C-alpha positions in Angstrom: -6.4 6.8 9.1 -7.9 8.8 11.9 -10.0 7.1 14.0 -11.4 7.9 17.8 -12.3 6.3 20.7 -14.6 7.7 23.3 -13.2 4.9 26.2 -9.5 4.7 25.7 -8.5 3.8 28.3 -11.1 0.9 29.0 -9.9 -2.5 28.5 -11.8 -3.2 24.9 -9.9 0.6 23.8 -6.5 -0.3 24.9 -7.0 -3.2 22.5 -8.2 -1.8 19.7 -6.0 1.3 20.3 -2.5 -1.1 19.5 -4.2 -3.0 17.4 -4.9 -0.2 15.3 -1.7 1.9 15.7 0.2 -0.7 14.6 -1.4 -1.2 11.8 -0.5 2.8 10.9 -3.4 4.5 12.4 -3.8 7.4 14.5 -5.9 6.6 17.5 -7.0 9.4 19.8 -7.8 8.0 22.5 -10.6 10.3 24.9 -9.5 9.9 28.8 -11.4 11.1 31.6 -7.6 11.9 33.6 -4.2 12.4 33.0 -3.2 9.6 35.6 -4.6 7.7 32.3 -2.5 9.3 30.0 1.1 6.3 30.7 -1.7 3.7 29.7 -3.0 5.0 26.6 0.5 6.5 24.8 1.5 2.5 26.2 -0.7 0.9 23.2 0.8 3.4 20.4 -1.9 6.5 21.4 -2.5 10.0 21.8 -4.6 10.6 24.8 -6.6 13.5 25.4 -8.2 15.0 28.2 -12.3 14.6 27.7 -14.6 13.4 30.7 -17.3 12.9 28.5 -19.8 13.3 31.6 -18.8 16.6 31.1 -17.4 18.0 28.6 -19.5 20.4 26.0 -20.6 19.4 23.0 -18.2 22.5 21.2 -15.4 21.2 23.3 -15.6 17.2 22.2 -15.9 19.1 18.5 -12.6 20.7 18.8 -10.3 18.3 20.8 -11.5 15.6 18.1 -11.1 18.0 15.1 -11.2 15.9 11.2 -11.2 12.0 11.9 -12.2 9.7 9.6 -13.9 7.2 11.7 -14.9 6.6 15.5 -16.2 4.4 18.4 -18.1 4.3 21.3 -16.2 2.0 24.3 -16.9 3.7 26.9 -18.9 3.1 30.5 -20.2 3.5 33.6 -18.5 0.4 34.9 -19.3 -2.1 37.4 -20.6 -0.7 40.2 -21.4 2.5 39.2 -25.3 3.7 39.7 -27.8 4.4 37.6 -27.7 8.2 37.3 -23.7 7.1 35.6 -25.3 5.1 33.6 -27.3 7.0 31.9 -24.8 9.7 31.5 -21.9 7.8 30.7 -23.9 4.5 28.6 -26.4 7.2 26.9 -25.7 10.7 27.6 -22.0 10.3 26.5 -22.7 8.1 23.3 -25.0 10.8 22.7 -21.9 13.7 22.7 -19.5 11.8 20.7 -22.0 10.9 18.2 -23.0 14.8 17.9 -19.7 15.6 17.7 -18.3 13.2 15.3 -21.9 14.4 12.5 -19.8 17.8 13.0 -16.6 16.6 12.2 -17.2 14.2 9.4 -16.8 11.0 10.8 -17.5 8.1 7.8 -18.1 5.6 10.0 -19.2 5.4 13.9 -19.0 1.8 16.0 -20.9 1.4 18.9 -20.1 -1.4 21.4 -23.1 -1.3 22.9 -25.0 -5.1 24.3 -26.9 -8.1 23.0 -29.5 -7.7 25.2 -29.6 -3.6 25.2 -32.9 -2.6 24.6 -34.8 1.0 24.5 -37.8 -0.2 25.5 -36.0 -3.0 28.1 -38.7 -2.3 31.6 -37.2 -2.7 34.9 -35.7 -0.3 37.3 -32.3 -2.1 39.0 -29.5 -1.1 37.2 -28.5 -3.1 34.8 -32.3 -2.8 33.7 -30.9 0.9 33.0 -27.7 -0.3 31.7 -29.5 -2.4 28.8 -32.6 1.0 28.3 -29.3 3.6 28.3 -27.3 2.0 25.9 -30.5 1.0 23.5 -31.2 4.2 23.6 -27.7 5.3 23.0 -28.0 2.8 19.6 -31.5 3.5 18.5 -29.8 7.5 18.1 -26.7 5.9 16.3 -29.5 5.2 13.7 -31.3 7.9 13.8 -28.3 10.2 13.2 -27.4 10.0 9.9 -24.1 9.0 9.9 -22.7 5.8 8.9 -22.6 3.3 11.4 -21.7 -0.1 12.5 -23.4 -1.1 16.2 -21.8 -4.2 17.4 -23.9 -6.0 20.5 -21.7 -8.6 22.2 -22.8 -11.4 24.2 -20.9 -11.6 28.2 -17.6 -9.7 28.0 -14.1 -12.4 28.8 -10.8 -11.4 29.4 -9.8 -14.3 27.6 -7.4 -14.7 25.2 -8.1 -13.9 21.6 -9.1 -17.0 19.6 -9.2 -14.4 16.4 -12.6 -16.4 15.9 -16.5 -15.5 15.7 -20.1 -15.6 14.7 -20.7 -12.3 13.6 -24.8 -11.4 12.2 -27.7 -10.3 12.6 -27.6 -12.7 16.0 -26.1 -14.6 17.6 -26.5 -17.4 20.0 -25.3 -16.3 24.1 -22.5 -17.5 25.4 -19.5 -15.3 26.0 -16.7 -13.7 23.9 -13.4 -12.5 24.5 -12.6 -8.5 24.6 -9.7 -9.3 22.5 -11.6 -10.9 19.5 -14.1 -7.5 20.2 -11.4 -5.0 19.5 -9.9 -7.3 17.0 -13.3 -7.4 15.1 -14.3 -3.7 16.1 -10.5 -2.9 14.1 -11.2 -5.1 11.2 -14.7 -3.7 10.8 -13.1 0.1 10.4 -10.2 -1.3 8.2 -13.3 -2.7 5.6 -14.5 1.4 5.4 -17.7 -0.3 4.6 -20.6 0.4 7.8 -22.9 -2.4 8.0 -25.6 0.3 8.4 -27.5 -2.3 10.7 -27.0 -3.8 14.3 -24.6 -6.9 14.9 -23.8 -9.2 17.7 -20.7 -10.8 18.0 -20.0 -13.9 20.2 -17.1 -16.7 20.2 -17.6 -18.8 16.8 -15.5 -21.1 14.4 -15.0 -18.0 11.8 -12.1 -16.0 11.2 -12.7 -12.2 12.3 -11.0 -11.3 8.3 -13.3 -14.2 6.8 -16.8 -12.4 8.9 -16.5 -9.1 8.4 -15.1 -9.8 4.5 -18.3 -12.3 4.2 -20.3 -9.3 5.9 -18.9 -7.1 3.5 -19.9 -9.3 0.7 -24.0 -9.7 2.0 -23.9 -5.9 2.5 -23.1 -5.2 -1.6 -25.3 -8.0 -2.7 -28.4 -6.5 -0.9 
């Protein structure tokens, strides 16, 4: 498969790129700066310069070409202001959704946040972030793309446990970025979009089993 990752230089993006490339997939990693090229290449990805704040939809479509799946793992990052939260976490996701529709992506995975909500109130930067993520999730559901929204709890840089809790709701807590990346990779390789929002946190179930159980439930629905 060819998988496009928006935010390919981010921590989750790099972890996911390594997993997918080692599994034999072609990974096109969208990055902001040429300075990030070597980091992507080191984990087996193919870097493509695409500042999601600035690139036009037409140029993004040309850059992506044909792709089987897309993952939105981009974010304005800690310390960024409210303008960038809106520009990256919402508008950037919209650009990748639009391009994915045009190139025939069969599975769009949105890495969201447990508390993301388009109707979230408040004017602090974190409030704007949660609202931007919620609006992006909402836009994806309305787009017609086959999708999975993965909404993790608090992120850590801990070593992977390879076990999670994955479902319609998950209690609060922490989850490592490595386990998020492994879960997203498993969801992509399953080739069966959940077409729903899934919450993700640390838990006792091996990731492969958690994804298989999700697929079984979807088949029975």
